[in-house]
Steps between C-alpha positions, in 0.01 A plus 500: 500500500389149407616369162370192323729327250376210290800310365556184299845380399615147578870575435656679795802613296286696255500873433141513629604340828779758533247779448276348767792486741569867436136586558497308827818672620379847402163456666661369820746792503204741482307309770221403260305180546524247216236240426661264246293253304753268338284300261762237424565427869127492570457225236277723288378311194390742225329223302123470536394136495161345427443436870554873564239593241251251640548647848421847367189382313360319804 
């Protein structure tokens, strides 16, 4: 089975990061395929800027 996880936590010592590690281990143990989108590592910027809005309106 393929599993998609969308995750965002910049601090690797966090409880959320520990949960993600457990998820990754469990999925690997069950031979499932993980597609991880780590928003913080992908430089995701959740703020919409004026240039973004202009690009949508164009």
